[in-house]
ZAMARGU-4260 file (C-alpha; in steps of 0.2 Angstrom, whole numbers, plus 5000, padded with zeros to 4 digits):
<rodrens>
0) 4554/5155/5373 | 4565/5170/5371 | 4577/5178/5382 | 4572/5194/5391 | 4585/5200/5402
5) 4602/5204/5394 | 4617/5211/5402 | 4630/5219/5391 | 4648/5217/5397 | 4659/5232/5390
10) 4675/5241/5395 | 4686/5229/5402 | 4705/5229/5407 | 4713/5228/5390 | 4721/5242/5379
15) 4705/5241/5369 | 4694/5247/5383 | 4688/5263/5375 | 4683/5254/5359 | 4674/5241/5370
20) 4664/5255/5378 | 4659/5261/5361 | 4654/5244/5356 | 4644/5240/5372 | 4634/5256/5372
25) 4629/5253/5354 | 4624/5236/5357 | 4614/5241/5373 | 4604/5254/5363 | 4600/5241/5349
30) 4594/5228/5361 | 4583/5240/5371 | 4576/5245/5354 | 4573/5227/5351 | 4563/5226/5367
35) 4575/5217/5378 | 4577/5222/5397 | 4595/5228/5396 | 4608/5231/5410 | 4626/5236/5407
40) 4642/5232/5417 | 4658/5242/5414 | 4670/5228/5418 | 4685/5234/5428 | 4691/5218/5435
45) 4691/5199/5432 | 4678/5195/5445 | 4663/5205/5439 | 4654/5202/5455 | 4639/5212/5449
50) 4634/5197/5440 | 4630/5188/5456 | 4615/5199/5460 | 4607/5200/5443 | 4593/5190/5434
55) 4602/5186/5417 | 4596/5176/5402 | 4611/5180/5391 | 4627/5190/5393 | 4631/5200/5378
60) 4650/5201/5378 | 4656/5217/5370 | 4674/5216/5378 | 4689/5216/5366 | 4706/5210/5369
65) 4712/5203/5386 | 4698/5195/5397 | 4686/5197/5382 | 4691/5188/5367 | 4704/5176/5376
70) 4692/5164/5385 | 4694/5172/5402 | 4677/5180/5403 | 4669/5165/5395 | 4676/5154/5408
75) 4670/5165/5422 | 4652/5166/5414 | 4652/5147/5413 | 4657/5145/5431 | 4642/5156/5435
80) 4630/5146/5424 | 4627/5161/5413 | 4624/5159/5394 | 4634/5171/5383 | 4636/5177/5366
85) 4649/5171/5353 | 4662/5157/5354 | 4667/5147/5369 | 4682/5146/5380 | 4694/5136/5369
90) 4689/5144/5352 | 4692/5161/5360 | 4709/5156/5367 | 4714/5150/5350 | 4708/5165/5340
95) 4716/5177/5352 | 4733/5169/5351 | 4739/5174/5333 | 4752/5160/5334 | 4740/5147/5339
100) 4728/5152/5326 | 4742/5151/5313 | 4746/5134/5318 | 4728/5128/5316 | 4727/5136/5299
105) 4743/5127/5293 | 4738/5110/5301 | 4721/5112/5291 | 4730/5116/5275 | 4724/5134/5274
110) 4735/5147/5266 | 4743/5160/5278 | 4758/5171/5276 | 4775/5162/5281 | 4781/5167/5298
115) 4794/5165/5312 | 4793/5169/5331 | 4805/5180/5341 | 4805/5184/5360 | 4812/5199/5370
120) 4825/5187/5377 | 4834/5186/5361 | 4848/5198/5356 | 4845/5210/5341 | 4858/5202/5331
125) 4850/5185/5333 | 4833/5192/5329 | 4840/5200/5313 | 4847/5183/5308 | 4830/5174/5310
130) 4821/5188/5300 | 4834/5186/5286 | 4826/5169/5283 | 4810/5177/5278 | 4817/5192/5270
135) 4811/5210/5271 | 4798/5217/5271 | 4790/5209/5286 | 4776/5212/5298 | 4779/5212/5317
140) 4764/5208/5328 | 4761/5205/5346 | 4754/5187/5347 | 4740/5192/5359 | 4733/5208/5355
145) 4719/5216/5344 | 4714/5232/5335 | 4731/5231/5326 | 4739/5238/5342 | 4758/5236/5342
150) 4759/5231/5324 | 4773/5238/5312 | 4778/5234/5294 | 4797/5234/5293 | 4805/5237/5276
155) 4822/5243/5282 | 4832/5233/5294 | 4837/5249/5302 | 4819/5251/5308 | 4819/5234/5316
160) 4823/5239/5334 | 4810/5253/5335 | 4797/5241/5329 | 4802/5227/5341 | 4802/5240/5356
165) 4784/5245/5351 | 4778/5227/5349 | 4786/5220/5365 | 4776/5233/5375 | 4762/5221/5373
170) 4770/5204/5376 | 4787/5195/5376 | 4784/5185/5360 | 4781/5192/5343 | 4774/5184/5327
175) 4785/5189/5312 | 4776/5187/5296 | 4781/5189/5278 | 4773/5205/5271 | 4760/5201/5258
180) 4756/5216/5246 | 4738/5214/5242 | 4720/5219/5244 | 4713/5217/5262 | 4696/5208/5263
185) 4686/5204/5278 | 4672/5192/5279 | 4659/5192/5292 | 4651/5175/5298 | 4634/5174/5306
190) 4626/5157/5310 | 4639/5148/5300 | 4635/5158/5284 | 4646/5171/5276 | 4640/5189/5274
195) 4645/5200/5260 | 4663/5204/5258 | 4670/5220/5263 | 4687/5227/5256 | 4697/5239/5267
200) 4706/5253/5259 | 4716/5263/5272 | 4724/5279/5266 | 4740/5274/5275 | 4750/5258/5271
205) 4741/5246/5282 | 4725/5245/5292 | 4733/5250/5309 | 4724/5257/5325 | 4724/5275/5318
210) 4716/5269/5301 | 4703/5259/5310 | 4697/5272/5323 | 4704/5289/5319 | 4707/5291/5301
215) 4691/5297/5291 | 4700/5293/5275 | 4699/5274/5277 | 4686/5267/5265 | 4676/5252/5267
220) 4669/5245/5251 | 4655/5232/5249 | 4663/5220/5236 | 4653/5216/5221 | 4655/5202/5209
225) 4659/5205/5191 | 4659/5193/5176 | 4671/5205/5167 | 4688/5198/5163 | 4696/5214/5171
230) 4711/5208/5182 | 4710/5213/5200 | 4728/5217/5201 | 4737/5227/5215 | 4747/5242/5213
235) 4743/5248/5195 | 4730/5256/5185 | 4721/5239/5182 | 4716/5237/5200 | 4697/5237/5200
240) 4692/5242/5218 | 4677/5233/5225 | 4675/5219/5212 | 4679/5201/5213 | 4675/5187/5200
245) 4661/5175/5206 | 4674/5161/5209 | 4685/5172/5219 | 4671/5179/5229 | 4665/5161/5233
250) 4682/5156/5237 | 4685/5170/5250 | 4668/5166/5258 | 4672/5148/5259 | 4689/5151/5266
255) 4682/5162/5280 | 4669/5148/5284 | 4682/5135/5285 | 4694/5146/5296 | 4680/5148/5308
260) 4676/5129/5309 | 4695/5125/5311 | 4696/5135/5327 | 4679/5129/5333 | 4671/5147/5333
265) 4652/5148/5334 | 4638/5161/5332 | 4648/5175/5323 | 4665/5181/5319 | 4675/5191/5307
270) 4689/5184/5296 | 4702/5195/5289 | 4712/5190/5274 | 4723/5196/5260 | 4722/5194/5241
275) 4738/5196/5232 | 4741/5200/5213 | 4742/5182/5209 | 4724/5178/5216 | 4731/5169/5231
280) 4720/5172/5247 | 4730/5172/5263 | 4721/5171/5280 | 4727/5183/5293 | 4716/5181/5309
285) 4699/5178/5316 | 4690/5191/5327 | 4678/5182/5338 | 4672/5198/5346 | 4674/5211/5332
290) 4668/5229/5334 | 4650/5232/5337 | 4647/5251/5333 | 4636/5254/5319 | 4651/5259/5309
295) 4660/5243/5312 | 4664/5230/5299 | 4652/5216/5305 | 4637/5227/5306 | 4642/5234/5289
300) 4642/5217/5281 | 4625/5213/5290 | 4618/5229/5283 | 4624/5224/5265 | 4614/5207/5268
305) 4598/5217/5272 | 4600/5216/5291 | 4599/5231/5303 | 4611/5233/5317 | 4596/5230/5329
310) 4592/5214/5320 | 4610/5208/5320 | 4611/5211/5339 | 4595/5202/5342 | 4600/5187/5332
315) 4616/5185/5341 | 4607/5185/5358 | 4595/5172/5351 | 4609/5161/5345 | 4617/5161/5363
320) 4600/5158/5372 | 4595/5144/5361 | 4612/5136/5361 | 4609/5131/5343 | 4611/5139/5327
325) 4595/5148/5322 | 4591/5150/5304 | 4595/5167/5296 | 4592/5172/5278 | 4606/5168/5265
330) 4616/5184/5262 | 4612/5195/5248 | 4623/5191/5233 | 4630/5205/5224
</rodrens>
């Protein structure tokens, strides 16, 4: 038995609303192409009363940020007895909270950048003293936000106050991480299997909101394996973009799978990490509901594994409906 009636939840009430609408519309088109009976709801509150009057087999959650990735909409759907795509309540809460995610990684022995936390109730001088323990440069991150909203890299202490003001717009507590210069890699996970690795090459210093959604210069490179002894270093002419040794490729995929397991995520996710010039991999975060436009990173990784966007969306619905992990082909190895 397969699901027939799918409702796509999109929009939402977070700062990522516009991105969610793009994701949701792309998913709805794909599911219609796959033969599902698809309805769409533009979510504008935390009640979603429209759900009470619909015949639903599966809810496809295409909501990003607050009341999307934080367990809120998952809890609502469970209270209504509606199956939904992706991770459950607890895993969603953990993954949405960057501090909670970090603590889980550390407890599991998974490498992640050193950090401290600061709050808006602290004086600037006190925050400066705390940051001196890490040393500049640092990365300021709101603990509960997505799409790189509110993030800044601080290299000069004189820029700290502006960065703090920007980040505190999205919460009273901030994660302050030691800046790691390196290659930004992302690994999609589908049905507990790692998809081909993608390297992100923004034209600006880091993969911020503008680089993700507005800057056409950002490059997304399907990483290939090389048996060459060329060193994948960062910041000089020996940097070979788009290549990893077979061992490093395997390590990155395994790290992503372990990260998803540590948080208890299921179905699918996207794991972001950095590779420094000493071949150390650092986990950054897990996206339990990554972007779902055809240009988004999880669909790009699926395409590299021989999977169309329509097939990807269909598999995700099937995973939710069966409530078990269905078999998908092993990812194509480069």
